[in-house]
C-alpha positions in Angstrom: -2.1 36.8 92.2 -0.7 33.4 92.3 -3.8 32.3 91.0 -4.2 34.1 87.5 -0.3 34.4 87.1 0.0 30.4 87.5 -3.5 30.5 84.6 -1.2 32.8 82.3 2.3 30.6 82.8 0.0 27.9 81.2 -1.6 29.6 79.0 1.8 30.4 77.5 3.0 26.7 78.1 0.6 26.0 75.6 0.7 27.8 73.2 4.7 27.7 72.8 3.6 23.8 72.5 1.2 24.1 69.3 3.3 26.8 67.7 6.3 24.4 68.1 4.2 21.2 66.5 2.9 23.8 64.0 6.3 24.8 63.0 7.4 20.8 63.1 5.2 19.6 60.9 5.4 22.5 58.8 9.1 22.2 59.0 8.5 18.4 57.4 5.4 19.3 55.3 7.9 21.3 52.1 11.3 19.5 52.1 13.9 21.2 50.9 14.0 19.8 46.2 17.1 19.0 45.4 17.7 18.8 41.4 19.4 15.9 40.2 21.7 17.0 36.8 23.1 15.4 33.6 25.8 16.0 31.1 26.4 15.8 27.2 26.6 12.6 25.9 27.5 11.2 22.4 25.4 8.2 20.6 24.6 7.6 17.3 20.9 9.1 16.3 17.9 7.3 13.6 15.3 9.7 12.6 12.5 7.5 12.0 8.6 7.3 10.5 6.0 5.1 10.6 4.5 4.5 7.5 1.0 2.2 7.9 -0.1 0.3 4.8 -0.7 -3.7 3.5 1.2 -6.1 1.3 0.3 -7.0 -1.4 1.6 -9.1 -4.4 3.6 -7.6 -6.9 2.1 -9.1 -9.8 -1.6 -9.6 -9.5 -3.3 -10.4 -13.2 -7.2 -10.3 -13.7 -7.8 -13.0 -16.7 -10.7 -11.5 -19.1 -12.9 -13.9 -21.6 -12.4 -12.8 -24.6 -16.2 -13.1 -25.8 -19.4 -12.2 -24.0 -21.5 -15.1 -22.9 -22.5 -16.9 -19.3 -20.8 -18.9 -17.2 -21.0 -22.8 -17.6 -18.4 -24.2 -15.9 -16.0 -22.5 -13.4 -13.1 -24.7 -12.6 -10.7 -23.6 -9.8 -11.0 -22.2 -6.6 -10.0 -19.1 -4.5 -6.8 -20.1 -2.9 -5.5 -23.2 -5.7 -2.7 -23.2 -7.2 -2.8 -23.1 -11.3 -0.1 -23.1 -13.8 -0.8 -21.3 -17.8 -2.5 -22.6 -19.5 -4.4 -24.1 -16.6 -8.9 -24.0 -17.5 -10.3 -21.2 -15.1 -13.8 -21.3 -16.5 -15.9 -22.0 -20.0 -18.6 -19.7 -21.0 -21.2 -19.8 -23.2 -22.0 -18.4 -25.9 -25.5 -16.5 -26.2 -25.6 -14.2 -29.3 -27.4 -11.1 -29.5 -30.4 -12.0 -31.7 -29.8 -8.8 -33.7 -26.2 -9.4 -34.5 -26.6 -13.2 -35.7 -29.7 -12.4 -38.2 -27.6 -9.5 -39.4 -24.6 -11.9 -39.9 -27.0 -14.9 -41.4 -27.7 -11.9 -44.2 -24.6 -11.6 -45.4 -24.1 -15.1 -45.8 -27.8 -15.3 -47.6 -25.9 -11.9 -50.0 -22.2 -13.8 -50.4 -24.0 -16.9 -51.5 -26.1 -14.6 -54.0 -23.1 -13.0 -55.2 -21.5 -16.1 -55.8 -23.5 -17.8 -58.2 -24.2 -15.1 -60.0 -20.1 -14.6 -60.5 -19.7 -18.0 -61.0 -22.5 -17.3 -64.4 -20.1 -15.1 -65.6 -17.5 -16.6 -65.0 -18.3 -20.2 -66.7 -19.8 -17.8 -69.3 -16.4 -16.1 -70.3 -14.9 -19.2 -70.2 -16.3 -20.6 -72.5 -16.0 -17.1 -74.9 -12.2 -17.5 -73.8 -11.6 -20.7 -75.0 -13.4 -19.6 -78.9 -11.4 -17.0 -79.0 -13.6 -14.7 -78.7 -12.7 -12.9 -75.2 -9.3 -11.5 -74.6 -7.4 -12.6 -72.1 -7.2 -9.6 -70.0 -11.5 -9.7 -69.6 -11.5 -13.5 -68.6 -8.6 -12.8 -66.1 -11.1 -9.6 -64.4 -13.6 -12.3 -64.6 -11.7 -15.0 -62.9 -10.7 -12.7 -60.4 -14.4 -11.3 -59.5 -15.7 -15.2 -58.8 -12.8 -15.6 -56.3 -13.1 -12.6 -54.7 -16.7 -13.4 -54.6 -15.7 -16.9 -53.1 -13.5 -15.6 -50.4 -16.1 -13.6 -49.2 -18.6 -15.9 -48.9 -15.6 -17.9 -46.5 -15.1 -14.8 -44.7 -19.1 -13.8 -43.4 -19.5 -17.9 -43.0 -16.7 -17.6 -40.2 -17.9 -14.1 -38.7 -21.6 -16.2 -38.3 -20.0 -19.1 -36.7 -17.9 -16.8 -34.3 -21.0 -15.3 -33.3 -22.8 -18.5 -32.6 -20.5 -21.1 -31.0 -17.0 -17.9 -30.3 -14.8 -19.5 -32.1 -13.8 -21.1 -36.5 -11.7 -24.0 -37.1 -11.4 -26.6 -35.5 -10.9 -26.4 -31.9 -13.7 -24.4 -30.8 -13.6 -24.3 -27.6 -10.6 -21.4 -27.8 -12.1 -18.8 -26.8 -14.8 -20.1 -25.1 -12.3 -22.2 -22.3 -10.6 -19.5 -20.1 -7.4 -20.7 -19.2 -4.1 -18.8 -16.7 -2.0 -16.5 -18.1 0.2 -16.9 -16.1 1.5 -18.9 -12.9 0.0 -18.4 -8.9 -2.4 -18.5 -6.4 -6.3 -17.9 -7.6 -6.1 -15.1 -5.4 -10.4 -14.0 -5.8 -13.2 -15.7 -8.6 -15.7 -12.6 -8.5 -18.2 -14.4 -10.7 -20.5 -17.3 -10.3 -22.0 -19.9 -12.9 -25.1 -18.2 -14.7 -23.3 -14.9 -14.2 -23.3 -12.7 -17.5 -19.8 -11.6 -18.8 -18.3 -9.6 -21.7 -15.1 -9.5 -23.3 -12.4 -7.0 -23.2 -11.8 -4.8 -26.0 -10.6 -0.9 -26.9 -14.0 0.6 -25.3 -14.6 -2.2 -22.1 -12.4 -3.1 -19.1 -14.8 -6.6 -19.4 -15.8 -8.9 -16.7 -12.9 -10.0 -14.1 -13.0 -14.1 -14.4 -10.4 -14.8 -11.6 -7.5 -12.7 -10.7 -4.0 -14.7 -10.1 -0.8 -13.9 -7.9 2.5 -14.7 -7.6 2.4 -15.3 -3.4 5.9 -15.1 -3.1 7.3 -11.9 -4.8 5.3 -9.6 -2.3 6.0 -5.9 -2.0 4.7 -3.0 1.0 2.3 -0.3 -0.3 2.0 2.4 1.7 1.9 6.5 1.9 4.2 8.7 2.8 3.5 12.4 3.9 5.2 15.7 1.6 6.9 16.6 4.8 9.0 13.5 5.4 9.0 12.0 1.4 12.0 14.5 0.5 14.0 12.6 2.9 13.9 8.9 1.5 15.8 7.3 -1.4 14.9 4.5 -3.5 17.1 1.5 -1.9 16.5 2.8 1.7 16.1 -0.3 3.7 12.5 -0.7 5.7 11.5 -3.0 8.6 7.9 -4.5 8.3 5.5 -5.6 10.6 2.3 -7.2 9.9 -1.2 -7.1 11.5 -1.1 -10.7 11.4 2.1 -11.2 12.9 2.7 -9.0 15.6 5.8 -10.8 17.2 7.8 -10.6 13.7 9.9 -8.1 12.0 10.8 -8.5 7.5 13.0 -6.5 5.9 12.2 -4.4 3.0 13.8 -2.5 0.7 12.1 0.6 -1.1 11.5 0.2 -4.8 9.5 3.2 -5.3 8.1 6.5 -4.6 5.8 8.5 -7.0 6.8 11.1 -8.7 2.6 12.6 -8.3 0.6 13.0 -4.7 -2.5 12.8 -3.9 -4.5 15.1 -1.2 -5.9 12.9 1.5 -8.0 14.6 4.4 -5.6 17.7 3.5 -2.5 17.1 3.4 -0.7 15.3 0.7 0.6 12.4 0.6 3.2 10.1 -1.7 2.4 6.4 -2.4 5.6 4.3 -2.1 6.4 0.3 -2.6 8.7 -1.9 -1.5 9.9 -5.5 -1.8 9.0 -7.7 1.6 12.2 -10.0 1.0 9.7 -13.2 3.4 10.9 -16.0 4.2 10.8 -19.6 2.0 8.4 -21.1 4.5 6.6 -18.5 5.4 3.2 -17.9 4.2 1.1 -14.8 3.3 -2.2 -13.3 2.5 -2.2 -10.9 -0.1 -4.5 -7.6 1.9 -2.4 -8.3 5.4 -2.4 -4.5 7.1 1.1 -3.4 7.7 3.3 -0.7 9.4 7.2 0.0 8.1 9.7 1.6 9.9 11.8 3.5 7.8 14.8 5.4 8.0 14.3 9.7 7.5 18.1 10.0 8.5 20.5 8.6 10.7 24.1 11.0 12.2 27.3 8.7 14.8 28.5 9.9 17.3 26.8 13.3 18.2 26.6 15.5 20.8 23.0 14.8 22.3 21.0 14.9 25.8 18.0 13.0 26.8 14.7 14.6 25.0 13.4 14.6 28.8 15.4 17.4 29.7 14.5 19.6 27.5 12.1 22.8 28.2 10.4 25.7 26.1 9.2 29.2 26.7 6.4 29.9 27.1 5.7 32.4 24.2 8.0 31.6 21.3 8.1 27.7 22.2 12.1 27.6 21.2 14.1 25.2 23.8 16.3 25.6 26.3 17.9 23.7 29.2 18.8 25.2 32.7 22.8 24.5 33.5 23.9 24.6 36.6 26.2 27.7 37.3 26.8 27.0 41.8 25.1 25.0 44.0 21.4 24.0 43.0 21.9 27.5 41.2 20.8 27.2 37.6 20.9 29.7 34.7 18.8 29.8 31.1 20.7 28.6 28.2 19.1 28.2 24.6 19.9 25.8 22.3 20.2 24.7 18.1 19.1 21.3 18.1 19.6 18.9 15.5 17.8 14.8 14.9 15.9 13.0 17.2 14.5 9.7 17.8 11.8 10.9 20.5 14.2 9.1 23.8 18.1 11.7 22.7 17.8 14.7 21.0 21.3 16.2 18.5 22.7 19.2 20.3 24.0 21.8 17.5 24.6 24.7 19.7 24.6 25.8 23.2 26.0 23.1 25.2 29.1 22.0 26.4 30.5 18.7 27.6 31.3 19.8 30.9 28.3 21.3 31.3 25.5 20.1 34.6 21.3 20.0 33.2 19.2 20.5 35.6 16.6 17.1 34.9 13.7 19.7 36.2 11.5 16.3 35.5 12.1 14.0 37.9 9.9 11.2 39.6 9.7 9.1 41.7 10.1 5.5 41.3 6.5 3.9 42.0 8.0 2.6 44.8 8.7 5.3 46.8 5.3 6.7 45.7 3.6 3.2 47.3 5.7 4.3 50.4 5.0 8.5 50.8 1.2 7.1 50.4 1.0 4.9 53.1 
């Protein structure tokens, strides 16, 4: 009996040790959670939106020829600074064969009319001097003769324009393409030997060069229809350039498009803003840019950190948990105002004395490393 009693006591002792060990491990593996709390505070909140776009010149002028022809010479390169009247290119006139032939025919016809009118005028003048022809008939003959000579001048000028591109002493007036504004040459889309057409009522014409003043730049972007009603002309923006990410520039909203355009299923409205650049800063047309635009701002409003919010799984309505006793919390539904992504305005649902549960607090990196060790 003593032998069996001894084994029984040993078994009971080992079981007790194992039970105590398991209880100790389980107790230490599941520590009780203590939630921290925060309170309402007052702060200024700005609701902003990020608008993507680009930097372009305020005024960009396209220079087009007044006559058709072939580019004979280009006098500028992209990036050159030019003044009003500077030579950009020269166009060599290449007349259309049919048009040229028609103009030459009109000149020959006009010469025949002049010869005939001159004979009539000479005969009528002799009759008038002899008193046979009345003064009225003589004046009519003289007028016809002068009109015939003027018509000859007109068709000869037309022929000269077709052949050379201009009339008079300065035949290079139309063949020399000159800058109409001062600025930087942004683009020269033609090369020597290219054929160009003139700008007229039926055709936009070939662009010889585009010129703009790079000292007057604007930001151009698109704003979603859900935000366009919140912005006003004169609103300040902060513009950052893709080429200069570590620097921001002030800008002022100058234009909001009265009509939107649908892009990928959403309606977008074009906006433009004057960008205030330092005098010694060089910017190139077409830089990609982002603009931070203030939609609305409120000062000294009751707010909490947005991270404290929870959302109902069914209704998606926001709420927080407020402490009623030590580590005891109840749900409190909220009415929210504006948010800047960090803090959110509380319109209704909380008092300044309420203790709000920090339900999603994460451990600091050094503590996480210690737990892993």
